[in-house]
Backbone bond lengths (Angstrom), bond angles and torsions (degrees), N, CA, C in turn:
res aa  C-N    CA-C-N  psi(-1)  N-CA   C-N-CA  omega(-1)  CA-C   N-CA-C  phi
1 M - - - 1.445 - - 1.519 109.77 -
2 T 1.301 114.59 147.28 1.464 119.04 178.87 1.517 109.60 -87.04
3 R 1.319 114.05 166.43 1.465 119.54 177.29 1.528 111.62 -60.59
4 A 1.310 116.99 -38.17 1.463 121.51 179.95 1.532 110.80 -64.68
5 T 1.329 115.92 -41.76 1.464 119.77 179.00 1.520 110.46 -65.30
6 N 1.345 116.91 -42.90 1.457 120.33 177.66 1.526 110.72 -60.97
7 G 1.325 116.87 -41.92 1.459 121.03 179.24 1.513 111.44 -63.92
8 L 1.336 116.70 -41.51 1.460 121.23 179.08 1.527 110.76 -65.25
9 L 1.338 116.70 -43.68 1.466 119.83 178.44 1.523 111.07 -63.45
10 G 1.325 116.83 -40.01 1.466 120.64 177.89 1.522 111.25 -63.09
11 A 1.328 116.36 -42.31 1.464 120.40 179.42 1.524 111.02 -65.28
12 L 1.331 116.71 -41.75 1.465 120.32 178.36 1.528 111.27 -64.93
13 A 1.321 117.16 -39.86 1.468 120.46 177.76 1.530 109.98 -63.79
14 G 1.323 117.42 -40.48 1.460 121.43 177.91 1.516 111.81 -63.26
15 L 1.324 116.29 -41.90 1.466 120.32 178.01 1.524 111.24 -65.35
16 A 1.308 117.40 -40.70 1.467 120.88 178.75 1.524 110.48 -63.20
17 L 1.328 116.99 -41.41 1.457 121.32 178.64 1.524 110.67 -64.72
18 A 1.312 117.04 -43.40 1.470 121.00 178.79 1.523 110.65 -63.88
19 A 1.321 117.02 -40.84 1.471 120.20 178.94 1.518 111.15 -64.80
20 A 1.337 117.20 -39.08 1.465 120.54 178.85 1.524 110.48 -65.22
21 A 1.327 117.60 -38.33 1.466 121.49 -179.57 1.523 111.17 -67.38
22 C 1.319 117.19 -26.93 1.472 121.32 -178.26 1.518 110.64 -104.72
23 G 1.310 118.28 28.06 1.454 122.32 -173.01 1.510 115.52 -69.87
24 H 1.314 118.59 -14.68 1.458 121.41 -176.49 1.522 109.95 -136.55
25 P 1.342 118.32 63.19 1.464 120.06 -173.09 1.529 114.46 -62.83
26 R 1.341 118.49 -37.48 1.475 119.54 -179.25 1.518 111.08 -67.91
27 E 1.317 116.11 -44.83 1.460 119.97 179.26 1.523 110.42 -65.69
28 Q 1.334 116.51 -41.35 1.468 121.97 179.35 1.526 110.10 -58.69
29 A 1.318 117.17 -46.37 1.465 121.07 -178.29 1.538 111.44 -64.67
30 L 1.326 116.96 -43.35 1.465 120.39 -178.58 1.535 111.02 -65.94
31 V 1.331 116.81 -45.95 1.467 120.30 -179.91 1.530 110.06 -66.05
32 D 1.322 117.31 -37.25 1.466 120.29 178.07 1.531 110.84 -63.18
33 Q 1.329 117.13 -44.50 1.478 120.56 177.01 1.520 110.55 -59.44
34 F 1.318 116.25 -43.14 1.463 121.81 -178.52 1.530 111.20 -61.45
35 F 1.339 117.17 -50.52 1.458 119.20 -177.86 1.529 112.07 -72.68
36 S 1.326 118.19 -27.99 1.471 120.28 174.78 1.529 109.96 -64.93
37 A 1.316 116.89 -45.29 1.471 120.44 177.85 1.530 110.10 -64.13
38 S 1.314 116.93 -39.38 1.463 120.67 179.57 1.525 111.46 -64.46
39 R 1.344 116.76 -42.86 1.475 120.41 178.88 1.522 111.15 -56.19
40 L 1.331 116.06 -37.77 1.468 121.67 -179.12 1.529 112.12 -87.11
41 R 1.330 116.47 -1.17 1.471 122.62 -175.90 1.523 110.93 55.45
42 D 1.337 114.82 36.51 1.462 122.29 -178.21 1.527 109.30 -95.59
43 K 1.317 116.13 88.98 1.464 120.86 -177.33 1.523 111.78 -65.95
44 T 1.323 117.22 -30.89 1.467 120.18 178.82 1.523 110.32 -64.63
45 A 1.331 117.19 -46.13 1.471 120.78 178.02 1.524 110.47 -66.42
46 A 1.326 117.12 -38.82 1.465 120.52 -179.98 1.529 110.98 -62.90
47 Q 1.335 117.23 -34.78 1.466 120.72 -179.12 1.522 113.02 -64.99
48 T 1.326 117.55 -19.66 1.474 119.36 179.11 1.518 111.77 -75.91
49 V 1.351 117.36 -18.05 1.467 120.68 -178.01 1.519 113.21 -125.98
50 S 1.354 117.26 -2.93 1.466 118.12 -175.28 1.522 112.20 -153.83
51 T 1.313 113.46 162.37 1.462 120.29 173.11 1.524 110.20 -108.13
52 V 1.334 116.84 1.89 1.465 122.90 179.82 1.521 108.57 -126.66
53 F 1.324 116.21 170.79 1.461 120.56 -179.80 1.526 108.81 -135.87
54 F 1.315 116.94 142.34 1.465 123.56 177.53 1.524 105.95 -108.10
55 D 1.322 116.38 93.83 1.464 121.46 -172.50 1.527 111.34 -77.85
56 P 1.338 117.36 117.06 1.469 119.94 -178.10 1.532 113.30 -63.79
57 K 1.343 117.35 -25.31 1.471 120.25 177.68 1.521 110.92 -64.17
58 D 1.325 116.37 -36.15 1.463 120.84 -176.25 1.527 112.86 -101.23
59 Q 1.325 116.51 -39.45 1.458 120.61 -170.90 1.527 114.23 -107.64
60 G 1.317 117.46 -9.42 1.458 120.62 179.64 1.518 111.94 95.23
61 L 1.323 114.62 178.51 1.468 122.29 -179.78 1.522 109.93 -106.11
62 V 1.316 116.58 128.43 1.458 120.09 173.32 1.517 106.40 -84.14
63 R 1.332 115.99 109.34 1.471 121.16 -177.25 1.523 111.78 -79.96
64 D 1.317 116.64 -42.41 1.463 121.05 175.81 1.522 108.12 -157.11
65 F 1.311 115.07 162.68 1.462 119.44 -179.00 1.514 109.94 -154.66
66 T 1.314 114.83 159.47 1.459 121.50 170.46 1.529 107.01 -129.24
67 I 1.313 114.95 146.06 1.456 119.96 177.57 1.520 107.76 -84.33
68 K 1.321 115.30 121.29 1.466 121.13 178.96 1.522 111.38 -87.45
69 S 1.336 116.26 -38.05 1.463 118.95 179.13 1.526 110.17 -160.70
70 V 1.320 113.80 155.19 1.467 121.93 173.91 1.519 106.24 -127.05
71 G 1.321 115.49 121.37 1.460 120.26 179.91 1.513 111.75 -72.84
72 A 1.306 114.97 164.02 1.463 120.73 178.39 1.529 109.87 -66.99
73 E 1.304 114.94 147.39 1.476 120.00 176.21 1.520 108.91 -68.96
74 E 1.317 115.07 135.51 1.455 121.18 173.81 1.520 106.97 -120.37
75 E 1.327 116.38 141.69 1.454 119.24 -178.62 1.517 110.38 -121.34
76 S 1.326 115.46 135.55 1.457 121.57 178.42 1.525 108.05 -147.09
77 G 1.307 116.09 121.95 1.465 120.34 179.49 1.514 113.06 61.25
78 G 1.331 116.90 30.34 1.463 120.86 179.66 1.516 114.11 84.17
79 V 1.332 118.62 -4.38 1.461 122.23 179.70 1.532 108.67 -100.90
80 A 1.329 116.12 123.37 1.463 121.20 177.22 1.528 108.81 -90.11
81 T 1.324 116.46 138.94 1.463 122.30 -179.79 1.521 109.01 -132.87
82 K 1.331 116.20 142.66 1.463 120.15 172.05 1.521 108.80 -147.66
83 S 1.318 115.02 154.58 1.457 121.99 -179.63 1.516 109.37 -109.70
84 V 1.335 115.04 140.66 1.462 121.44 179.32 1.524 107.35 -124.89
85 T 1.328 116.46 129.44 1.461 121.40 178.57 1.517 108.72 -105.17
86 L 1.339 115.67 128.53 1.461 121.89 -178.40 1.519 110.75 -115.52
87 S 1.313 115.35 151.28 1.459 122.21 164.48 1.522 103.97 -111.01
88 A 1.343 116.56 120.50 1.465 119.48 -171.16 1.522 112.03 -131.82
89 S 1.333 114.66 148.49 1.462 121.31 168.93 1.512 106.26 -91.34
90 V 1.332 115.76 115.20 1.461 121.11 -176.52 1.525 108.71 -116.95
91 E 1.340 115.01 123.88 1.462 120.66 176.30 1.519 108.12 -92.70
92 S 1.336 116.30 119.92 1.461 121.38 -178.17 1.524 110.08 -68.87
93 P 1.327 117.49 163.56 1.464 119.90 176.50 1.536 112.27 -58.11
94 E 1.339 116.74 -22.60 1.471 121.01 178.30 1.528 112.18 -84.88
95 G 1.335 117.72 -3.79 1.456 121.45 177.16 1.518 115.49 94.69
96 V 1.332 118.63 8.06 1.463 122.38 179.50 1.524 108.65 -93.73
97 T 1.335 116.46 128.56 1.463 121.02 -179.82 1.526 109.92 -98.99
98 A 1.335 115.89 134.80 1.463 121.20 179.30 1.521 109.37 -143.04
99 K 1.328 116.00 151.69 1.466 121.58 174.12 1.517 107.70 -79.29
100 K 1.334 115.39 131.34 1.461 120.00 -179.88 1.519 109.62 -136.78
101 T 1.320 114.42 153.58 1.458 120.89 172.45 1.522 107.29 -94.43
102 I 1.325 115.75 130.30 1.461 121.23 179.59 1.525 107.79 -124.32
103 Y 1.331 115.25 132.42 1.457 121.40 177.86 1.531 108.15 -104.81
104 V 1.321 116.00 125.26 1.466 122.39 -178.52 1.526 107.99 -115.76
105 T 1.323 115.80 132.86 1.460 121.21 174.85 1.517 107.87 -105.89
106 M 1.333 116.11 131.38 1.460 122.35 178.24 1.521 108.93 -119.36
107 Q 1.335 115.21 143.41 1.456 120.33 176.53 1.526 110.23 -135.10
108 R 1.335 113.70 152.65 1.473 119.81 176.04 1.520 108.37 -138.89
109 R 1.323 114.18 126.02 1.460 120.63 175.32 1.532 107.73 -90.20
110 P 1.326 118.20 158.61 1.465 120.19 179.78 1.536 111.35 -53.98
111 G 1.309 116.23 130.52 1.458 122.07 177.55 1.513 115.01 76.16
112 A 1.336 117.43 4.74 1.467 120.71 -178.36 1.534 110.21 -117.88
113 A 1.326 114.89 167.38 1.464 120.86 178.77 1.532 109.75 -83.20
114 W 1.324 115.41 163.12 1.461 120.58 174.23 1.520 109.18 -63.21
115 M 1.331 115.86 141.77 1.466 123.10 176.91 1.527 108.48 -130.98
116 I 1.317 115.62 147.82 1.456 120.35 173.23 1.525 106.85 -84.52
117 T 1.337 115.88 123.15 1.463 120.30 -176.40 1.528 112.60 -117.01
118 G 1.316 116.78 -2.50 1.460 119.47 178.52 1.515 110.99 -161.52
119 V 1.332 115.86 141.09 1.470 121.97 176.43 1.519 107.03 -139.81
120 M 1.336 115.71 126.60 1.460 120.16 179.84 1.527 109.21 -135.95
121 V 1.322 115.84 127.11 1.457 121.28 176.56 1.519 107.78 -89.93
122 A 1.338 116.65 127.35 1.465 120.50 179.57 1.523 109.70 -67.18
123 V 1.306 114.81 138.82 1.459 121.06 176.74 1.515 107.15 -98.77
124 P 1.351 117.28 128.89 1.467 118.65 -179.77 1.532 110.60 -59.73
125 A 1.310 115.12 141.48 1.458 120.34 179.16 1.523 110.01 -70.11
126 L 1.307 115.67 142.07 1.460 120.21 175.71 1.523 108.66 -78.17
127 P 1.330 116.98 146.67 1.460 117.60 176.85 1.530 109.34 -64.91
128 P 1.325 117.20 149.84 1.463 118.46 -179.35 1.530 110.32 -60.84
129 S 1.331 115.63 139.83 1.454 117.84 179.69 1.521 108.73 -74.02
130 R 1.297 114.20 148.04 1.453 120.06 -177.48 1.519 108.96 -101.01
131 D 1.302 115.18 137.96 1.458 121.21 176.61 1.526 107.67 -67.99
132 P 1.341 117.78 118.40 1.471 119.47 -177.02 1.532 113.10 -60.62
133 S 1.334 117.57 -21.93 1.468 119.40 179.83 1.521 112.48 -86.63
134 A 1.332 116.83 -8.62 1.473 120.26 -179.40 1.526 109.96 -73.54
135 P 1.343 116.98 148.68 1.465 119.60 178.12 1.521 110.34 -66.69
136 P 1.343 116.63 150.65 1.484 119.05 179.10 1.521 110.58 -61.56
137 R 1.317 113.73 152.18 1.480 118.91 179.47 1.483 111.63 -85.81
């Protein structure tokens, strides 16, 4: 391969990576607005994009996030719903930062904008308990 071909392939790979990172711009913008309002504890601003609140006093601060997946839209009674899975850096109220999976539910009524209607932080699974009478592994 020539240097020009290598450069072109590198540029195309970079563009593909950038496009993949921006694969969900509407969801990214809505979730960003939601967590920005939450960081400031601005319930008025949060109400413009959500029906729920992510209180930093109780749940921590989402410092940054990436969208891992967006589920297919489902419609029931004219209301569209979709689920968004995030990988987020969350700073606990005690100041400890950890990577967490957050599930966001979005809904849209006819003629209205998408709203965040649910936020759930995944709880890590506990390791299976071991039978105390079982032989050591």
